[in-house]
C-alpha positions in Angstrom: 0.0 0.0 0.0 1.3 3.4 -1.0 2.1 5.4 2.2 1.1 8.8 0.8 -0.3 11.4 3.1 -4.1 11.6 3.0 -6.5 14.2 4.3 -9.8 13.7 5.9 -11.8 13.0 9.0 -10.7 10.8 11.9 -13.3 9.5 14.3 -13.3 7.5 17.5 -16.6 6.1 18.8 -16.1 5.1 22.4 -18.6 3.4 24.8 -18.7 5.5 28.0 -18.9 3.6 31.3 -17.3 0.5 29.8 -14.7 -0.1 32.6 -17.3 0.4 35.3 -19.8 -1.9 33.5 -17.3 -4.7 33.1 -16.0 -4.4 36.7 -19.6 -4.6 38.2 -20.9 -7.3 35.8 -20.4 -11.0 35.1 -17.8 -11.2 32.4 -19.7 -13.6 30.1 -22.9 -11.6 30.1 -21.1 -8.3 29.9 -19.2 -9.5 26.8 -22.4 -10.5 25.0 -24.0 -7.1 25.6 -20.9 -5.1 24.7 -20.3 -7.2 21.5 -23.9 -6.6 20.4 -23.5 -2.8 20.9 -20.1 -2.6 19.3 -21.3 -4.5 16.2 -24.2 -2.1 15.8 -21.9 1.0 16.1 -19.5 -0.5 13.6 -22.2 -1.3 11.1 -23.5 2.2 11.2 -20.2 4.1 11.1 -18.6 2.0 8.3 -21.4 3.0 5.9 -19.3 6.1 5.4 -16.1 5.7 7.4 -13.4 3.0 7.0 -12.4 0.9 10.0 -8.9 1.4 11.1 -8.9 -0.6 14.4 -11.0 -2.0 17.1 -9.6 -0.7 20.4 -11.4 -2.5 23.1 -14.4 -0.2 23.9 -13.6 2.1 21.0 -13.8 2.0 17.3 -11.3 4.0 15.3 -12.3 5.0 11.8 -11.4 7.5 9.0 -12.9 9.0 5.9 -11.0 10.6 3.1 -12.0 14.3 2.5 -13.6 13.6 -0.9 -16.0 11.1 0.7 -17.5 13.7 3.0 -18.0 16.9 1.1 -21.3 17.6 2.9 -20.4 18.2 6.5 -24.0 17.8 7.6 -23.7 14.1 6.6 -21.1 13.6 9.4 -23.4 15.2 12.0 -26.3 13.0 10.8 -24.2 9.9 10.9 -23.1 10.6 14.5 -26.7 11.4 15.6 -28.2 8.4 13.8 -25.6 6.0 15.2 -26.2 7.4 18.7 -30.0 7.0 18.3 -29.5 3.4 17.1 -27.3 2.7 20.1 -29.8 4.1 22.6 -32.7 2.2 20.9 -30.7 -1.1 21.1 -29.7 -0.4 24.7 -33.4 0.1 25.6 -34.4 -3.0 23.6 -31.8 -5.2 25.4 -33.2 -4.0 28.8 -36.8 -4.6 27.8 -36.3 -8.0 26.3 -34.4 -9.6 29.2 -35.8 -11.1 32.3 -32.3 -11.9 33.6 -31.4 -10.4 37.0 -27.6 -10.7 36.6 -25.5 -7.6 37.3 -24.7 -7.1 33.6 -28.3 -6.8 32.6 -29.1 -4.5 35.5 -26.0 -2.3 34.7 -26.9 -1.6 31.1 -28.0 2.0 31.9 -24.4 2.7 33.0 -23.4 2.7 29.3 -23.4 5.6 26.9 -21.7 6.5 23.6 -19.4 9.4 22.8 -17.6 10.5 19.7 -14.2 12.2 19.1 -13.8 13.9 15.7 -10.7 15.4 14.2 -9.7 16.5 10.7 -6.2 16.5 9.4 -3.4 14.5 7.8 -2.7 10.8 8.2 -0.8 7.9 6.6 -2.2 4.4 6.3 0.8 2.0 6.3 0.9 -1.7 6.1 3.1 -3.6 8.7 3.1 -7.4 8.7 -0.2 -7.5 6.8 -1.9 -5.1 9.2 -2.9 -1.6 8.4 -1.8 1.1 10.9 -2.6 4.8 10.9 0.1 7.3 11.9 0.4 11.0 12.1 0.1 13.9 14.6 -3.6 14.2 14.0 -4.0 10.5 14.7 -2.2 11.0 18.0 -4.3 13.9 18.9 -7.7 12.2 18.5 -6.5 9.4 20.9 -5.4 12.0 23.5 -8.9 13.5 23.3 -10.3 10.3 24.9 -8.9 11.6 28.1 -10.9 14.8 28.6 -13.0 16.7 31.3 -16.2 16.9 29.3 -18.2 14.7 31.7 -16.8 16.5 34.8 -17.6 20.0 33.4 -20.9 19.3 31.7 -22.3 16.2 33.3 -22.8 14.7 29.8 -22.0 11.1 29.2 -23.2 10.8 25.6 -21.7 13.5 23.5 -19.8 14.4 20.3 -16.5 16.3 20.6 -15.0 18.2 17.6 -11.6 19.7 17.3 -11.5 23.2 15.9 -10.2 22.0 12.6 -13.0 19.3 12.4 -15.8 21.8 13.0 -14.3 24.2 10.5 -14.5 21.5 7.8 -18.0 20.5 8.8 -19.1 24.1 8.2 -22.0 23.9 10.6 -22.4 24.2 14.4 -24.6 21.6 16.0 -27.3 22.8 18.4 -26.2 23.4 21.9 -22.5 23.4 21.1 -20.2 24.4 24.0 -16.6 25.5 23.6 -14.1 24.0 26.0 -10.3 23.4 26.0 -8.0 20.6 27.1 -4.3 20.7 27.8 -2.0 17.8 26.7 1.7 17.4 26.2 1.3 19.1 22.8 -0.3 22.1 24.4 -3.8 23.5 24.7 -6.5 22.1 22.3 -9.7 24.0 21.7 -12.7 21.6 21.5 -16.4 22.0 20.8 -18.9 19.6 22.4 -22.6 18.8 21.9 -25.0 16.7 24.1 -26.2 13.8 21.9 -28.8 12.7 24.5 -30.7 16.0 24.2 -30.7 15.6 20.4 -32.0 12.0 20.8 -34.8 13.0 23.1 -35.9 15.8 20.8 -36.0 13.4 17.8 -38.1 10.9 19.9 -40.6 13.7 20.7 -41.1 14.8 17.1 -44.2 13.5 15.3 -43.7 11.2 12.3 -45.0 12.3 8.9 -45.0 9.6 6.3 -47.0 9.3 3.0 -49.1 6.1 3.2 -48.4 3.8 0.3 -52.1 3.0 0.1 -53.0 6.7 -0.4 -50.1 7.6 -2.7 -50.6 8.9 -6.3 -47.1 8.0 -7.4 -44.7 5.3 -6.2 -41.2 4.7 -7.7 -38.6 2.3 -6.5 -34.8 2.4 -7.1 -31.7 0.5 -6.1 -28.4 2.1 -5.6 -24.9 0.6 -5.1 -24.1 2.6 -2.0 -25.2 2.6 1.7 -28.1 4.8 2.9 -25.9 7.7 4.1 -24.3 8.1 0.7 -27.6 8.0 -1.1 -29.0 10.4 1.5 -26.2 12.8 0.5 -27.1 12.6 -3.2 -30.8 13.3 -2.4 -30.1 16.3 -0.2 -26.8 18.0 -1.1 -27.7 21.0 -3.3 -24.6 20.7 -5.4 -25.2 17.0 -6.1 -28.9 17.6 -6.9 -27.8 19.8 -9.8 -26.1 16.8 -11.3 -29.2 14.6 -11.6 -32.3 16.8 -11.6 -33.6 17.5 -15.1 -33.9 21.3 -14.8 -31.8 24.4 -15.1 -32.2 24.9 -11.3 -30.3 26.4 -8.5 -31.4 25.3 -5.0 -30.6 27.3 -1.9 -31.9 27.2 1.6 -33.9 30.2 2.8 -34.6 28.9 6.3 -32.6 26.4 8.3 -33.8 25.8 11.9 -30.7 26.3 14.2 -28.5 26.2 11.1 -29.3 22.6 10.3 -31.6 20.7 7.8 -34.4 19.6 10.0 -38.2 19.8 10.3 -39.3 23.2 9.1 -36.3 23.8 6.8 -37.3 25.6 3.5 -35.5 25.5 0.2 -36.1 27.5 -3.0 -35.5 26.0 -6.4 -35.0 28.6 -9.1 -35.4 28.4 -12.8 -33.9 31.5 -14.3 -35.4 34.4 -12.3 -38.6 32.5 -11.4 -39.3 30.4 -8.4 -40.4 27.0 -9.7 -40.6 25.1 -6.4 -40.6 25.8 -2.7 -39.6 22.7 -0.7 -40.4 22.3 3.0 -39.2 19.5 5.3 -41.9 17.9 7.3 -40.0 15.0 8.8 -36.3 14.2 8.9 -34.9 10.9 10.1 -31.4 10.3 8.8 -30.8 7.8 7.3 -34.1 6.0 7.3 -36.5 8.4 5.6 -37.5 12.0 5.1 -40.7 13.7 4.0 -41.0 17.0 2.2 -43.7 19.1 0.5 -42.9 20.6 -2.9 -45.1 23.5 -4.0 -44.6 23.5 -7.8 -45.5 26.8 -9.4 -48.5 27.1 -7.0 -50.2 24.6 -9.2 -49.7 21.4 -7.2 -48.4 20.5 -3.8 -46.5 17.3 -3.8 -45.9 15.5 -0.4 -43.2 13.0 -0.8 -41.6 10.5 1.5 -38.2 9.1 0.6 -37.6 5.8 2.4 -34.1 4.3 2.4 -33.6 0.6 3.2 -30.2 -0.9 3.4 -29.6 -4.0 1.3 -26.8 -6.5 0.7 -25.7 -4.5 -2.3 -26.5 -0.9 -1.2 -29.8 0.9 -0.7 -33.4 0.4 -1.9 -35.1 3.8 -2.1 -38.8 4.2 -2.4 -40.3 7.5 -3.6 -43.9 7.8 -2.3 -45.8 10.8 -3.5 -49.2 12.3 -2.8 -50.5 15.1 -5.1 -52.8 17.9 -4.1 -53.9 20.0 -7.2 -54.1 23.8 -6.6 -55.2 24.9 -10.1 -58.9 25.8 -10.5 -59.6 23.6 -13.5 -63.3 23.0 -14.3 -63.0 19.2 -14.4 -63.5 16.2 -12.0 -60.8 15.6 -9.5 -59.7 12.3 -11.2 -59.2 14.1 -14.5 -57.4 17.0 -12.8 -55.0 14.5 -11.2 -54.4 12.8 -14.5 -53.6 16.1 -16.1 -51.1 16.9 -13.4 -49.4 13.5 -13.7 -49.0 14.2 -17.4 -47.3 17.5 -16.7 -45.0 15.9 -14.1 -43.9 13.3 -16.7 -42.4 16.2 -18.5 -40.2 17.0 -15.5 -38.7 13.5 -15.8 -38.9 12.8 -12.1 -38.4 9.0 -12.5 -35.6 9.5 -14.9 -33.8 11.9 -12.6 -33.7 9.4 -9.7 -32.6 6.7 -12.1 -29.7 9.0 -13.1 -28.4 8.8 -9.6 -27.6 5.1 -10.1 -24.8 5.9 -12.6 -23.5 8.9 -10.5 -23.1 6.7 -7.5 -21.1 4.2 -9.5 -18.9 7.0 -10.8 -18.4 8.3 -7.2 -17.5 4.8 -5.9 -14.9 4.5 -8.7 -13.4 7.9 -8.0 -13.2 7.2 -4.3 -11.5 3.8 -5.0 -9.0 5.5 -7.3 -8.1 8.2 -4.8 -7.1 5.7 -2.1 -4.9 3.6 -4.4 
């Protein structure tokens, strides 16, 4: 393997409370619980990141810069992984009738993330890959921090200044702190993941029912859900597959993030052709939007992403609400609108993503050779 310097994100996912949990629990039961949780974390993170090493209670991964152009995808990956961790943690508690210490001590566990951005080299030694570099050393030092002491948070995401700069967004409730190591003072930014998880649990779900849909399309892509999610939502990537001379830009982003209530304008020349509003946002499972097209029709669309053995199965489920005052029965009005939508090449646009994903996969593979 070529030991050239690479640039990108470095991330450690670490199970908080691991040592205390093991010390207070029966080893065999504790091992089974921890293995299940670690496998879930690994499966989620490696949809985007590459595994470098399993380090006991931590998973060390990296992602080349070109694989994460949209910084928001990183935040969504962290939050969705944390949500899956908390869901499984709760499910393990609910499904067991065992009264052993390991089962009783499951609430001691939480999940935290350390994220850095910088240079690294992936070298091969004795058939094993090893990452080296100053930024690799820094992220491991960050595991020893005072976040829990100062904030009381056990489940959190910690970003170095350079990582947050590349993300380009500041998560809600971000707190600035600093840590001092042998390399000097390091400025860090930390957000409480448990608060974000609770907020997501409290939000209502908005999904278009297949039985009531006017349009249903299904597509298969050779990439995991987070990558497909990126293609569906990154404004620059949408320009590559939508069949329109459009420019999409956000006009309202709640707390600086794409979430429920976010509004986008899609422009064609100097005229607004579509206003898109987010109704539900569940990375990387599904999202629902309304699209007000020329004030003629309101399209409510749910995009469902299901992981498969070869990538992602995406279902486009759309309900149409005509706004134009045509003197005709509702069924004929709906047929007329569907005919007009065919001219927008909606189905062809999402099919175009298939080839773009393949090209991106090849470009990423070539860059790491």
